[in-house]
N, C-alpha and C positions, 0 to 999 in steps of 0.2 A: 317362614318357618325355618328354624335352625336346629339341627340335632348335634349335640356335643357328646363325644364318646371318649372316655378314658380307658386306654387299653394297656393292661399289664401283659406285655408280650414275652413269651418264652419260646424256645425252639420247637416244642411239640404241642403247645397249647397256649391259650390266651384267656385272660379274665377281663371282661369288659363291664363298665359301669356307664350307662348312657341316659340322657335326658332330652326330651323333646320340649322346646320352649313353648309350644302351644298349650300343653297341660302342666308342665313343670314336674312331672312324676319321674322318679329315678328308678331305673331297672338295672338288674345285675344278671350276668350270664357267663358261664364258662364254656369255652369252645375248644374242641380238639382240632388239630390242623388237618382236617379233611377239606380239600379245596372246594369240593362241591357244597359242603355244609357252610363253609365260610362265605362263599359267594351268595348262597341263598339267604344267609342271615343279613348281610350288609345290603342286599338288593332291596330289602323291605323299606329302607329309608329313602325319602325323597327330599327335594329341596337342597339347602346348604347343609352339608354334613362335614363336621370337623372332627378329626380323630387325632388324639394326642398320645404319643408313645415316648418312652425313654430311648435315647440314642444308644447305639452299641450293639443292638441285636441284629443278626443277619436276617433281614426280612424284605429283601428286594422283590421276591415273588408277591408278597402281600402289598407292597407299595404299588407294584404294577397292576395288581387286581383292583385296588382302590381307585387308581387312575382311570382304569377302564370303566368303572362305575360312576365316575365323576365326583368322587369324594376327595376332600383335602386331608392330607396326612402331614402332621406337624411333629418334628422330632425335637425333644427337649434335652437340655443338659442334665444328665442323671445326678450329678453332684448337687447342682442348684435345686433340683426337684426335691432331693432328700433334705436339704437344708430348710426348704420351705414347709416341710411337713410339720403339722401341729402336734403330732403324737410320736412317741418313741416306738410304739408298737408297729410291727411290719408284717404284712401278709399280702397275698395276692389281691383279695377283695379290698383291703385297705388301700393298697397302692393304686388300684384302678379308681377308687373313689377319690383319692387325693389328686390324681391326674384330671379327673372330671372337675373337681373343685377349682383347680388352677385355671382350667379353660373357662369356666363360668366367671371367675373373678378377673379374667384377662391378665393373669400373672404367669402364664405358661412361658418358661424360658426357652424360646425357639432358637434353634441352632441354624447356622447357615449350612446349606446343602450343596455339595459339589454337583456340577452337571454330570450326566450319565457318561458322556465321552471321557471326562476326566477320570471317572471311576474305572473305566475300561483300561485306560492307559496305566493307571496306578496298579491295577491287578496284574497287568503284564510285567511291570517292573518288579513287583513283589515275587512273581513266579520266577523271573530271571534270578533274583537274589537268592531264592530258595535253591535253585539249581546250582548256583555258585557255591553255596554252603555244602551241598551234597558232594560237589566235585572236590572241595577241600577235604572233606572226610575221607573220600576215596584215596586222595593223595597220601593222607596220614596212614591209611591201611597199607598202601603199597610201601611206604617208608618203613613201616614196622616189619614187613616181610623182608625188605632189604637188610634191615638190622639183624634179623634172624639168620640170614644167609651170610652175614659178615661182610657185606659190601661197604665200600667207603661212603662217607656222608656226601650226598649231593642231591640236587633238586630232582624230584621225580617227574617234573614237567617236561624234561628234555627227552627226545626220542632215544638217545644213546643210553640213558639211565633205564628206560623201560626195556630196551633190548638186553641190557646187562642183567636185569632182574629175571627175564625169561630164560636166560642161559645159566642162571645161578643153580647151585646144588640145593634144590628144595624137595621136600617130600611130595608125594602125590596129592595129598590134601592141600598143601600150600600152593602147589601148581594150579589146582582147580580154583582155589581162591584168587590167585593172581590172574588167571584167565577171566574169571567172573568180574573182578574189579576193572580190568582193562577194557572189557566189553561194555560195562556200564559207563566208563569214562569216555569212550568213543561216542556213545549215544548222547551223553550229556553235553559233550563239547559241540556236537553238531546242533543241538537244540539251542545252546547259548549263542552260537554263531548266527543262527537264524533270528534270534531275538535281538541281537546287536544290530543286524541289518535293518530289522523293523524299526528299532529305536532311532537309527540314523535317518531313515526316511521320515519318521514322525517329527523329529526335531527340525529337519530341513524344511518341512511344510509348515512349521509353527514359527511365526515371526517373533513371538515373545521368547520362546526357548532359544532361538537363534541369537537374539539380543543378549540373553544371559550367558550364552556360550562364548561371548567375547571376553569375559572375565577370566583371568588366569586361574587354572585349576578346575574350572567348571567345565565338565565334559557333557556329552550328550545325555547320559543317564541323570546326572545331577540337574541339568537344565530342565529336562522334562519333569522330574520329580518336584522341583521347586515350582514350576509353572502350574502344575495341576494339583499340588497340595495346598499352596497358598491361595490360588484362585484369584478372586477380586481383592486386591490389597487395599482398596479404598476403605474397607471396613476396619482396618488397623489405623489408629490415630498416631501411634509412635512405634519406633523400632523395638521398644521393650515389649510391646504387645506381640510383635512377631516372634521374638525370641521365646516368649512364654508359650506361644501357640505351638512352636516346634519342640519345646521342652529343653531348651538350652539356657534357661534362666536359673541362676543359683537360688536355692531355697534359704530364706533367712529365718533364723530362730533366735530372736533377741528378746530380752525381758530385763527391764530395769537398767542396771549398769552393764549387764552382760550383752555383748554384741557378737553374734556368730553367723557367718555365712557358710552354708553347707554345700552339698553336692547339687548338681543340676536336677531339675524336677523330672525330666524324662516324660513329660506329659503329652508330647505330640507323636509324630510319626517316627517309629524306630528306623525305618528305611531312610528317611530324609536325614536324620541325624547321622547315620552311618555314612551316607554319601557326602554330607558336608564335612565330616571329619577327614574323609579321603581327599576331598577337594582342597581343604585347608593345607594338608601335607603336600599335595601336588603344587599348590600355588607358591610354596616357599622357594621352589627352584627358580622361579622367574620374577617374583614380586619382591623387590629389595625392601620396600617399606614394611610389608608383612613379615619378612624374614627377620628384620631388625626387631620388630615388636615381639616376635616369637622368642628370639634369643634372650632378650631382656627379661621376659616373663619366665623363661626356663631357669634363668639364674636365680630369680627370686622365689618362684613357686613350684618349680619342677616341670617335667615334660608333660605329664598327664593334663594338668591344668592349662598349660600353654597350648596343647592340641585343641582343647575345647574352646579356648579363647580365639584361636585362629579360625575354627569353624564358625564361631559366632560372628567374626569379622566378615567372612564370606557371605553369611546370611544377611547381615545388615546392608552390605553393599548391594546384594541382589534385590533386597526390598526397596532400596532407594532407586535402583535402575527400573524396577517394575512400577514404582509409584510415579516417577517422573518420565517414564517411557523413553529412556536414554540408553545408549550402549556404554561400554566400559571406558572408551576414549573420552566421551563427553563427561562421564563421572570424574575422571582424572582432571580434565580441564577445569571443571567447576571447583574441584578441591584445591587446585593450585591457585585459582583466582581468589577463593575465599580465604585460603591460608595466607596469601600475601597481604590481603586487606586487613586481616586480623593482626598480622605482624605490624603493619603500619599503625594501626590504632593503638596497639600496646606501646609502640615506641613513642607515639605522641603523648599518650596519657601518662605513661610511667617511664620517663627518661632515666638513663643510668646515672647514678650518683657518682660524683667525682671526689 
C-alpha cells in the first residue's frame, strides 16, 4: 500500500490532496499549522507514504516531523512544476492536485537536498554575512556624523577616527547616536570574530574545504560556502551546469538574426556569488594568468563584466578541483601538461606558412 500526498505548503497553512493506492479515491483537506493537528492527520497513514512539496518554503519543522513518522518528503523544482501544469488556472486546491498528479505519473521533478550539516554551516555563513552588512551600515552612520562635525575624510574603522568623533563638537542628540552606534559596533565585531574563529575550525576539519583553500583568492569563508553549496558535484556533467546552478551564467535572448547575451541569471546562492566576486578580486594579486585575463577583458568589456568573469573562473577551477579531488598545485600541473600537448598538436597539424 502506498499513499501519495500533494501538499501545497504555506507558512501558516497547507492544502493537501492525497490518494491511497488500495482504493484509488482522492481526498482533499486544508490544515492550519497547529503541530498537534498536523501530527494527528499524518499519523493516520500507514505503509509507504510519499509527500510532494514545492521547494523554497521554510518547512524544516514539517520535514523533521514527517521523518519521525517514517514518511518520505520530496521537494520539487517550483519552476518545472509550474511548467508541467495542464491548466493556466492557479489556486491552492489546484496546486495540491497537480502535485499529486505528478507523483502518480512519476513525473515529479525531485531536487537534490543538502545534508543537514551543510545547511547548518550555510546558515552560520549567512548570519555572519548579515552581521557584516549591519556593521557596514553602522560605519556609514558614523561617517555621516563625522561629516556633520566637519571632520576630515577618513575611514571610521580606525580607533583614532572613532576617538576623534567622540571628541568632536556634536549636539547631545548626535552624541547619544554616536554612543549607540559605537556600542552596537563593538558587539557586532565580537560576534563576527567568534564566527570567524568557528569558520577557521570548520574549514581546518574539512578536507574538501582545505583543498579548495589552496587556490589563490579562496579563503576560509569561500571554501566552506563552495563545499556545502555545491555538495556532490558528480551530479553536474559540465562546468556550465555549475555556473548556471550558482547563477553566474549569462542569459541569452536571441531570435532570428538577433543575437543578444544579457546579464547573469542570479539563479543560485547570493552569498556564494558575493564570495566568489571577492575571491576573484583577491586572486588578481597573486595569479598572473587570471590578472592578464582580467585586464584584457576590462579593455574590451569594462570592469563590471571582467569581475564577473574572474569570479566564474574561480568557480570553474573549484569545480574541477572538487570533481577530480585535487589541490590547486595539481590543477596547475595538469593545465601545463595539457597546454603543452595542445601546443605541440597545433604545431604539427598547422605549421606556420613561409
